C-alpha positions as semicolon CSV with decimal commas, in nm:
position;residue;x (nm);y (nm);z (nm)
1;M;10,200;-19,072;3,558
2;P;10,222;-19,293;3,241
3;L;10,569;-19,366;3,067
4;K;10,619;-19,255;2,735
5;P;10,686;-19,507;2,476
6;N;11,107;-19,458;2,494
7;D;11,119;-19,438;2,854
8;S;11,349;-19,723;3,000
9;S;11,277;-19,908;3,320
10;V;11,598;-19,706;3,465
11;F;11,451;-19,385;3,404
12;Y;11,134;-19,502;3,526
13;L;11,295;-19,577;3,863
14;T;11,481;-19,255;3,888
15;R;11,170;-19,033;3,800
16;F;10,999;-19,190;4,110
17;G;11,322;-19,102;4,351
18;K;11,341;-18,734;4,228
19;P;11,136;-18,620;4,558
20;Y;11,394;-18,790;4,774
21;L;11,693;-18,660;4,588
22;P;11,842;-18,468;4,919
23;L;11,820;-18,796;5,074
24;I;11,957;-18,997;4,809
25;L;12,260;-18,765;4,799
26;L;12,341;-18,812;5,136
27;S;12,319;-19,185;5,143
28;L;12,568;-19,163;4,838
29;G;12,802;-18,952;5,036
30;L;12,773;-19,162;5,315
31;L;12,838;-19,473;5,084
32;V;13,163;-19,350;4,935
33;A;13,293;-19,212;5,306
34;G;13,229;-19,561;5,414
35;R;13,412;-19,734;5,114
36;V;13,705;-19,518;5,156
37;L;13,741;-19,601;5,541
38;V;13,710;-19,983;5,436
39;S;13,971;-19,939;5,195
40;I;14,223;-19,768;5,413
41;Q;14,207;-20,027;5,689
42;P;14,438;-20,273;5,543
43;I;14,705;-20,040;5,517
44;W;14,728;-19,980;5,879
45;L;14,694;-20,343;5,935
46;K;15,006;-20,355;5,725
47;K;15,154;-20,099;5,960
48;V;15,082;-20,310;6,259
49;I;15,231;-20,648;6,107
50;D;15,549;-20,480;5,991
51;G;15,601;-20,296;6,340
52;I;15,577;-20,629;6,497
53;A;15,849;-20,784;6,254
54;E;16,038;-20,453;6,300
55;D;16,052;-20,475;6,667
56;N;15,888;-20,134;6,704
57;A;15,787;-20,022;7,018
58;F;15,452;-20,163;7,172
59;T;15,290;-19,809;7,206
60;V;15,372;-19,728;6,842
61;I;15,209;-20,091;6,743
62;L;14,916;-19,975;6,960
63;G;14,888;-19,653;6,798
64;F;14,835;-19,853;6,457
65;L;14,582;-20,073;6,620
66;G;14,402;-19,794;6,774
67;V;14,376;-19,613;6,429
68;Y;14,254;-19,955;6,245
69;F;13,977;-19,985;6,531
70;V;13,891;-19,602;6,463
71;L;13,879;-19,686;6,083
72;S;13,679;-20,013;6,142
73;L;13,414;-19,813;6,360
74;G;13,413;-19,523;6,145
75;Q;13,302;-19,753;5,872
76;I;13,021;-19,931;6,059
77;L;12,872;-19,601;6,169
78;L;12,885;-19,456;5,817
79;D;12,715;-19,784;5,676
80;F;12,468;-19,747;5,962
81;F;12,386;-19,388;5,885
82;R;12,380;-19,463;5,513
83;D;12,116;-19,769;5,577
84;F;11,916;-19,525;5,796
85;S;11,892;-19,231;5,553
86;F;11,822;-19,464;5,264
87;A;11,511;-19,643;5,433
88;P;11,252;-19,398;5,397
89;V;11,363;-19,353;5,033
90;Q;11,315;-19,709;4,961
91;Q;10,972;-19,749;5,107
92;G;10,880;-19,372;4,976
93;V;10,954;-19,468;4,646
94;S;10,798;-19,783;4,616
95;T;10,493;-19,645;4,772
96;K;10,479;-19,378;4,484
97;M;10,540;-19,658;4,238
98;L;10,239;-19,848;4,353
99;T;10,012;-19,565;4,391
100;A;10,120;-19,469;4,038
101;L;10,055;-19,788;3,896
102;Y;9,728;-19,876;4,087
103;T;9,590;-19,506;3,983
104;H;9,667;-19,589;3,632
105;L;9,530;-19,927;3,633
106;L;9,170;-19,763;3,750
107;D;9,221;-19,500;3,505
108;L;9,261;-19,734;3,211
109;P;8,942;-19,775;3,019
110;V;8,743;-20,102;3,056
111;A;8,827;-20,229;2,724
112;Y;9,186;-20,266;2,843
113;H;9,070;-20,475;3,136
114;H;8,843;-20,700;2,952
115;E;9,147;-20,806;2,763
116;Q;9,365;-20,895;3,034
117;K;9,363;-21,235;3,257
118;L;9,340;-21,168;3,610
119;G;9,591;-21,413;3,740
120;A;9,834;-21,312;3,469
121;L;9,790;-20,940;3,560
122;S;9,835;-21,018;3,925
123;K;10,142;-21,208;3,859
124;K;10,292;-20,924;3,692
125;L;10,224;-20,685;3,945
126;T;10,348;-20,916;4,229
127;R;10,652;-20,963;4,039
128;G;10,714;-20,596;3,915
129;G;10,663;-20,452;4,266
130;R;10,909;-20,722;4,434
131;A;11,162;-20,640;4,132
132;F;11,098;-20,274;4,217
133;A;11,217;-20,291;4,567
134;F;11,489;-20,519;4,476
135;M;11,648;-20,276;4,238
136;M;11,656;-19,997;4,507
137;D;11,847;-20,214;4,722
138;I;12,090;-20,377;4,468
139;V;12,150;-20,022;4,296
140;V;12,215;-19,829;4,603
141;L;12,330;-20,104;4,891
142;T;12,541;-20,340;4,655
143;L;12,611;-20,187;4,317
144;L;12,722;-19,848;4,390
145;P;12,958;-19,970;4,690
146;T;13,087;-20,225;4,476
147;F;13,226;-19,995;4,198
148;V;13,350;-19,725;4,453
149;E;13,528;-20,012;4,650
150;L;13,673;-20,145;4,316
151;I;13,805;-19,809;4,222
152;I;13,965;-19,726;4,510
153;V;14,150;-20,024;4,569
154;T;14,261;-20,028;4,190
155;T;14,390;-19,687;4,255
156;L;14,559;-19,792;4,579
157;L;14,715;-20,082;4,404
158;L;14,865;-19,849;4,135
159;T;15,001;-19,619;4,386
160;L;15,145;-19,868;4,637
161;Y;15,270;-20,140;4,407
162;A;15,380;-20,247;4,073
163;P;15,130;-20,206;3,797
164;I;15,118;-20,554;3,730
165;Y;14,922;-20,613;4,030
166;A;14,662;-20,343;3,906
167;A;14,660;-20,502;3,547
168;V;14,572;-20,827;3,664
169;T;14,289;-20,709;3,889
170;L;14,143;-20,513;3,617
171;G;14,189;-20,790;3,351
172;T;14,011;-21,007;3,575
173;V;13,716;-20,784;3,615
174;I;13,696;-20,733;3,232
175;V;13,723;-21,107;3,162
176;Y;13,458;-21,181;3,439
177;T;13,227;-20,877;3,333
178;V;13,232;-20,991;2,947
179;F;13,176;-21,348;3,025
180;T;12,887;-21,244;3,259
181;V;12,692;-21,045;3,026
182;W;12,743;-21,304;2,734
183;A;12,625;-21,579;2,957
184;T;12,349;-21,407;3,146
185;E;12,198;-21,298;2,764
186;K;12,187;-21,657;2,686
187;R;11,997;-21,728;3,011
188;Q;11,751;-21,466;2,959
189;R;11,517;-21,618;2,724
190;W;11,462;-21,903;2,951
191;R;11,376;-21,672;3,226
192;L;11,137;-21,515;2,974
193;A;10,973;-21,819;2,906
194;A;10,947;-21,925;3,287
195;N;10,748;-21,582;3,344
196;E;10,534;-21,649;3,077
197;A;10,440;-22,021;3,205
198;E;10,401;-21,884;3,547
199;D;10,150;-21,635;3,398
200;A;9,944;-21,924;3,257
201;V;9,948;-22,144;3,535
202;S;9,836;-21,884;3,771
203;S;9,547;-21,752;3,531
204;H;9,440;-22,114;3,505
205;E;9,438;-22,174;3,888
206;I;9,256;-21,850;3,947
207;D;8,992;-21,915;3,686
208;S;8,957;-22,258;3,807
209;V;8,918;-22,173;4,185
210;G;8,700;-21,835;4,092
211;N;8,445;-22,077;3,910
212;I;8,438;-22,341;4,163
213;D;8,074;-22,381;4,174
214;T;8,059;-22,403;3,775
215;V;8,364;-22,664;3,796
216;K;8,154;-22,859;4,059
217;Y;7,819;-22,842;3,882
218;F;7,979;-22,982;3,578
219;N;8,195;-23,226;3,758
220;N;8,481;-23,083;3,533
221;E;8,751;-23,124;3,778
222;P;8,939;-23,394;3,578
223;W;8,908;-23,188;3,226
224;L;9,074;-22,897;3,422
225;K;9,350;-23,078;3,596
226;R;9,421;-23,243;3,247
227;Q;9,459;-22,867;3,096
228;Y;9,688;-22,783;3,402
229;H;9,927;-23,057;3,346
230;P;10,095;-22,919;3,039
231;L;10,067;-22,552;3,191
232;I;10,307;-22,659;3,497
233;G;10,520;-22,910;3,280
234;T;10,610;-22,601;3,048
235;W;10,686;-22,396;3,356
236;H;10,866;-22,684;3,521
237;V;11,093;-22,739;3,213
238;A;11,173;-22,375;3,152
239;N;11,262;-22,322;3,528
240;V;11,474;-22,629;3,521
241;T;11,655;-22,509;3,224
242;S;11,701;-22,154;3,335
243;N;11,852;-22,295;3,686
244;R;12,111;-22,529;3,476
245;V;12,233;-22,253;3,288
246;F;12,268;-22,024;3,616
247;A;12,467;-22,335;3,745
248;M;12,694;-22,321;3,452
249;V;12,723;-21,943;3,451
250;A;12,834;-21,955;3,805
251;G;13,092;-22,202;3,756
252;G;13,254;-21,999;3,470
253;Q;13,256;-21,717;3,702
254;G;13,417;-21,889;3,992
255;L;13,691;-22,031;3,757
256;I;13,779;-21,682;3,638
257;L;13,780;-21,545;3,996
258;A;13,996;-21,821;4,112
259;L;14,259;-21,782;3,810
260;G;14,264;-21,398;3,899
261;M;14,324;-21,436;4,244
262;G;14,578;-21,710;4,182
263;I;14,790;-21,527;3,972
264;T;14,811;-21,220;4,221
265;L;14,883;-21,444;4,504
266;Y;15,157;-21,621;4,300
267;L;15,301;-21,261;4,225
268;A;15,295;-21,150;4,573
269;V;15,455;-21,469;4,713
270;R;15,767;-21,451;4,481
271;Q;15,820;-21,105;4,550
272;A;15,758;-21,180;4,943
273;G;16,020;-21,449;4,907
274;S;16,266;-21,197;4,737
275;R;16,215;-20,934;4,993
276;V;16,105;-20,702;4,726
277;L;15,763;-20,707;4,973
278;T;15,747;-20,729;5,344
279;V;15,518;-20,968;5,534
280;G;15,297;-20,662;5,600
281;D;15,251;-20,602;5,215
282;L;15,178;-20,967;5,156
283;V;14,909;-20,928;5,405
284;L;14,776;-20,599;5,268
285;L;14,773;-20,766;4,898
286;T;14,583;-21,077;5,031
287;A;14,333;-20,812;5,225
288;Y;14,279;-20,630;4,932
289;I;14,238;-20,947;4,689
290;V;13,978;-21,084;4,940
291;R;13,816;-20,721;4,941
292;L;13,817;-20,731;4,568
293;T;13,693;-21,101;4,551
294;A;13,394;-21,015;4,737
295;P;13,252;-20,722;4,515
296;I;13,382;-20,871;4,215
297;S;13,186;-21,189;4,284
298;T;12,881;-21,016;4,343
299;L;12,915;-20,808;3,996
300;G;12,789;-21,167;3,854
301;F;12,489;-21,203;4,084
302;I;12,414;-20,820;4,046
303;Y;12,409;-20,852;3,670
304;R;12,200;-21,151;3,674
305;E;11,935;-21,014;3,940
306;M;11,903;-20,685;3,731
307;K;11,854;-20,867;3,414
308;D;11,590;-21,079;3,587
309;N;11,432;-20,799;3,749
310;F;11,447;-20,593;3,438
311;T;11,254;-20,881;3,279
312;D;10,992;-20,835;3,542
313;L;10,963;-20,474;3,549
314;Q;10,877;-20,472;3,172
315;G;10,557;-20,586;3,273
316;I;10,490;-20,296;3,502
317;S;10,661;-20,041;3,226
318;R;10,401;-20,199;2,973
319;I;10,115;-20,150;3,193
320;L;10,208;-19,778;3,268
321;Q;10,254;-19,686;2,895
322;E;9,907;-19,803;2,824
323;E;9,720;-19,493;2,705
324;V;9,406;-19,360;2,881
325;T;9,215;-19,356;2,562
326;I;8,902;-19,198;2,766
327;K;9,062;-18,826;2,832
328;E;8,873;-18,633;3,118
329;P;8,799;-18,276;3,012
330;T;9,065;-18,025;3,102
331;N;8,796;-17,793;3,223
332;P;8,493;-17,991;3,291
333;R;8,155;-17,827;3,244
334;V;7,876;-17,853;3,517
335;I;7,511;-17,868;3,488
336;E;7,367;-17,647;3,762
337;T;7,029;-17,815;3,789
338;V;7,025;-18,151;3,635
339;R;6,698;-18,256;3,455
340;G;6,786;-18,593;3,282
341;D;6,749;-18,516;2,926
342;V;6,965;-18,776;2,707
343;L;7,004;-18,697;2,328
344;F;7,191;-18,925;2,122
345;D;7,299;-18,731;1,795
346;H;7,374;-18,925;1,499
347;V;7,587;-19,163;1,722
348;D;7,799;-19,432;1,539
349;F;8,002;-19,685;1,722
350;S;8,265;-19,953;1,603
351;Y;8,484;-20,170;1,810
352;G;8,862;-20,170;1,702
353;D;8,804;-20,453;1,448
354;D;8,592;-20,188;1,274
355;R;8,266;-20,417;1,336
356;R;8,008;-20,159;1,342
357;I;7,773;-20,197;1,630
358;L;7,570;-19,877;1,611
359;S;7,515;-19,672;1,291
360;D;7,370;-19,322;1,289
361;V;7,135;-19,376;1,614
362;N;6,911;-19,073;1,677
363;L;6,709;-19,067;2,004
364;H;6,566;-18,824;2,264
365;I;6,488;-18,911;2,618
366;K;6,325;-18,664;2,785
367;P;6,336;-18,591;3,168
368;G;6,135;-18,849;3,382
369;M;6,059;-19,070;3,071
370;R;6,098;-19,448;3,102
371;V;6,232;-19,594;2,814
372;A;6,377;-19,958;2,720
373;F;6,566;-20,102;2,471
374;V;6,538;-20,461;2,339
375;G;6,655;-20,677;2,065
376;P;6,867;-20,960;1,999
377;S;7,199;-21,032;2,108
378;G;7,467;-20,816;1,971
379;A;7,212;-20,548;1,844
380;G;7,398;-20,288;2,074
381;K;7,176;-20,276;2,390
382;S;7,480;-20,316;2,641
383;T;7,676;-20,088;2,404
384;I;7,441;-19,780;2,441
385;V;7,455;-19,854;2,818
386;K;7,858;-19,858;2,829
387;L;7,854;-19,524;2,594
388;L;7,632;-19,343;2,850
389;F;7,928;-19,430;3,129
390;R;8,200;-19,331;2,888
391;F;8,331;-19,677;2,899
392;F;8,385;-19,603;2,511
393;E;8,366;-19,330;2,312
394;P;8,114;-19,305;2,015
395;T;8,342;-19,337;1,696
396;G;8,051;-19,084;1,519
397;G;7,829;-18,814;1,670
398;N;7,762;-18,706;2,014
399;I;7,574;-18,783;2,334
400;L;7,423;-18,468;2,515
401;I;7,315;-18,441;2,875
402;D;7,084;-18,146;2,953
403;G;7,222;-17,999;2,593
404;V;7,616;-18,050;2,751
405;P;7,808;-18,326;2,538
406;L;7,898;-18,607;2,783
407;N;8,253;-18,571;2,712
408;E;8,262;-18,242;2,852
409;L;8,135;-18,331;3,174
410;G;8,372;-18,455;3,440
411;K;8,360;-18,810;3,624
412;E;8,164;-18,648;3,949
413;A;7,928;-18,478;3,749
414;R;7,848;-18,782;3,512
415;H;7,863;-18,960;3,868
416;D;7,596;-18,743;4,024
417;I;7,376;-18,788;3,697
418;F;7,389;-19,145;3,637
419;A;7,371;-19,486;3,831
420;I;7,320;-19,851;3,710
421;V;7,195;-20,181;3,847
422;P;7,360;-20,445;3,648
423;Q;7,265;-20,774;3,549
424;E;7,521;-20,960;3,768
425;P;7,581;-20,702;4,059
426;S;7,944;-20,735;4,146
427;L;7,983;-20,691;4,527
428;F;8,304;-20,643;4,743
429;N;8,423;-20,883;5,012
430;D;8,317;-20,619;5,292
431;T;8,004;-20,540;5,482
432;I;7,651;-20,462;5,328
433;A;7,691;-20,095;5,453
434;A;8,031;-20,067;5,270
435;N;7,886;-20,223;4,960
436;I;7,570;-19,960;4,963
437;R;7,811;-19,658;5,055
438;F;8,026;-19,767;4,741
439;G;7,771;-19,557;4,551
440;K;7,823;-19,272;4,772
441;P;8,163;-19,263;4,976
442;G;8,099;-19,069;5,318
443;A;7,740;-19,164;5,338
444;T;7,593;-19,175;5,679
445;L;7,408;-19,500;5,807
446;R;7,082;-19,297;5,795
447;E;7,144;-19,260;5,404
448;I;7,240;-19,622;5,370
449;E;6,903;-19,736;5,546
450;E;6,682;-19,509;5,354
451;A;6,858;-19,647;5,029
452;A;6,769;-19,990;5,155
453;K;6,425;-19,934;5,255
454;L;6,360;-19,770;4,882
455;A;6,534;-20,097;4,748
456;N;6,312;-20,330;4,961
457;I;6,586;-20,493;5,149
458;H;6,617;-20,295;5,475
459;D;6,383;-20,540;5,669
460;F;6,593;-20,853;5,542
461;I;6,950;-20,664;5,668
462;D;6,762;-20,573;5,982
463;G;6,701;-20,933;6,096
464;L;7,052;-21,024;6,051
465;P;7,249;-21,039;6,362
466;Q;7,509;-20,813;6,250
467;R;7,258;-20,605;6,044
468;Y;7,446;-20,369;5,834
469;E;7,793;-20,511;5,915
470;T;7,704;-20,827;5,786
471;M;8,014;-20,924;5,565
472;V;7,879;-21,041;5,210
473;G;8,177;-21,267;5,130
474;E;8,390;-21,294;4,797
475;R;8,164;-21,141;4,531
476;G;7,841;-21,158;4,742
477;V;7,848;-21,528;4,784
478;K;7,666;-21,515;5,122
479;L;7,365;-21,339;4,972
480;S;7,113;-21,488;4,737
481;G;7,062;-21,348;4,384
482;G;6,755;-21,143;4,466
483;E;6,952;-20,986;4,777
484;K;7,247;-20,923;4,592
485;Q;7,029;-20,760;4,347
486;R;6,841;-20,545;4,579
487;V;7,180;-20,440;4,754
488;A;7,289;-20,323;4,404
489;I;6,972;-20,110;4,364
490;A;7,026;-19,964;4,692
491;R;7,404;-19,870;4,598
492;A;7,270;-19,717;4,276
493;I;7,006;-19,482;4,438
494;I;7,164;-19,374;4,741
495;R;7,329;-19,074;4,545
496;N;6,988;-18,992;4,408
497;P;7,071;-19,001;4,033
498;K;6,865;-18,821;3,776
499;V;6,916;-19,115;3,535
500;L;6,898;-19,457;3,640
501;V;7,007;-19,733;3,419
502;F;6,869;-20,090;3,468
503;D;7,075;-20,353;3,256
504;E;6,892;-20,641;3,242
505;A;6,824;-20,611;3,595
506;T;6,613;-20,898;3,653
507;S;6,683;-21,141;3,378
508;S;6,905;-21,375;3,613
509;L;6,624;-21,392;3,868
510;D;6,351;-21,660;3,937
511;S;5,971;-21,546;3,891
512;A;5,914;-21,466;4,251
513;N;6,243;-21,275;4,293
514;E;6,165;-21,102;3,985
515;K;5,845;-20,977;4,109
516;E;5,997;-20,869;4,408
517;I;6,290;-20,680;4,234
518;Q;6,061;-20,512;3,968
519;E;5,843;-20,355;4,239
520;A;6,173;-20,224;4,408
521;L;6,263;-20,101;4,054
522;D;5,904;-19,928;4,003
523;T;5,960;-19,761;4,335
524;V;6,298;-19,626;4,285
525;A;6,243;-19,502;3,933
526;E;5,968;-19,266;4,030
527;G;6,096;-18,905;3,928
528;R;6,375;-19,022;3,749
529;T;6,488;-19,074;3,390
530;T;6,514;-19,439;3,353
531;I;6,668;-19,652;3,077
532;A;6,617;-20,033;3,092
533;V;6,805;-20,285;2,888
534;A;6,558;-20,590;2,881
535;H;6,535;-20,955;2,761
536;R;6,192;-21,050;2,913
537;L;5,969;-20,798;2,746
538;S;5,690;-20,842;2,994
539;T;5,942;-20,621;3,260
540;I;5,934;-20,337;3,037
541;A;5,607;-20,335;2,859
542;G;5,478;-20,013;3,065
543;S;5,756;-19,806;2,940
544;D;5,704;-19,462;2,750
545;T;5,918;-19,569;2,470
546;I;6,067;-19,885;2,369
547;Y;6,348;-19,886;2,112
548;V;6,396;-20,223;1,930
549;L;6,755;-20,221;1,816
550;G;6,856;-20,433;1,475
551;S;7,101;-20,361;1,207
552;G;7,336;-20,120;1,395
553;G;7,052;-19,901;1,480
554;I;6,659;-19,835;1,585
555;A;6,471;-20,104;1,395
556;E;6,123;-19,991;1,580
557;Q;6,009;-19,752;1,846
558;G;5,695;-19,674;2,027
559;T;5,495;-19,786;2,317
560;H;5,434;-20,158;2,368
561;D;5,098;-20,120;2,213
562;E;5,175;-19,921;1,945
563;L;5,457;-20,171;1,869
564;L;5,233;-20,460;1,888
565;R;5,006;-20,318;1,625
566;K;5,279;-20,254;1,377
567;D;5,333;-20,649;1,397
568;G;5,710;-20,603;1,343
569;A;6,016;-20,734;1,499
570;Y;5,899;-20,653;1,855
571;A;5,548;-20,828;1,815
572;R;5,716;-21,129;1,703
573;L;5,947;-21,169;1,987
574;W;5,643;-21,063;2,214
575;R;5,431;-21,356;2,089
576;T;5,740;-21,585;2,125
577;Q;5,809;-21,524;2,478
578;I;5,421;-21,564;2,577
579;S;5,410;-21,879;2,371
580;S;5,730;-21,986;2,568
581;K;5,567;-21,872;2,877
582;G;5,248;-22,061;2,833
583;D;5,444;-22,392;2,715
584;R;5,610;-22,385;3,066
585;E;5,302;-22,342;3,263
């Protein structure tokens, strides 16, 4: 549920609360009723005191006390039922917001995620979620009761006493509010600076710990610590300054409240001394002053916290306003019998900076063919893979699968057709079975085992104490490179895709592991259209067609032998790799 650009954080809160409108209205009704009873209580306390002063009968005074007790009990019960009714609203709205945020994050294109720092994004989500829950509490359980009570008490003061008391009360509220808004706005820039500094610190911490092996290999702990000190120093200064400004704001607010209360008490004591007011009136006014002082004093806190939390909510709002640029078709087409025919029809692609990667690419991969893409870094090999998986949209031309435009197929249809074995397999911190099942949610253990056998890893898993329930650790850290790659192969083929993509699947492995993985890849490639992106030419020499990319397009194409006879870019690269291999041997 992305926000429109002009949506505010307040509107964003209300739209998630619409399904709970009946409960919200009930809570608000109970809130108003409770505040009315709270405001009436001092009137009956006045009657008790005046009754004692005037020597009224004990039964009359006891009756006044009984009413006071009933009002107090009623207020307690109303507040309880208000909180009880509002509890599912708080949790329900927060759940809807977090679900919408998580869903939107997953729907955002890969390009968006590549531009984000994981630590900073994590902090935004944490602060935003906390701010959302806090805003729910503060608006319904604090802000509204404060204003309701303020209105009721001011009305009673105007009704029961001279207008000067209401005037002093309202004057105090106005001066207090104006000062709070002005001072809080001044403080806000330091709050923003503290948030930005915290994001930078968190991002640095996560990057350092997440790449701890690399840090240790290069003995770069001192260098990272030197980078960390200015970041944490900036965060320290911003927070100290923000807290000092906060202290000055709180001091000013306290002074304004003290002056307002002092003036009101001075007027009341003078009139009590002149016998214009009774002792009960003095107690009533004092009670109202105390009743008003509490909510007025919280107005400053409420405003400060709302401003701070609005700042935190901006991060979530911006995420929800991010456009999902890869649009899914409204009425997706379905290929009844998938053959695995892939056609690039005059395909162009440029990144946002107008840097052209592919220009007028035309190629036809027939069902069951084994093709490969080679070429220098930046030639567009990985871009072709990302276009097939719709990480990006072509800026020109079209990609067709069995004659159907790729952008007219839904996610499920594409997932049934394509699977990939990446260069660096990313595994979840879960069991081996769960990681393989990720390729086909709901797969049975038998299906998982069959996929593992094809990937040549079943025997290894079967020899583990917990077999398929073995935890792989964060990002698969408990498995070797070859083991992770075979799990990735099993994950790719468990859905029995018609088109299998190998994105430099063996480039990071040693020779022994490369040979085993290549054998597994050859096994699972049988009967499928396979597309390989390769750096080591020896792994793709048996392909039906090899496409050599360069200068934004296809520079050469043919079989391994045909390309060697052409004595072009492929032949030169082949000779270089053979020569390098000979030198190493």
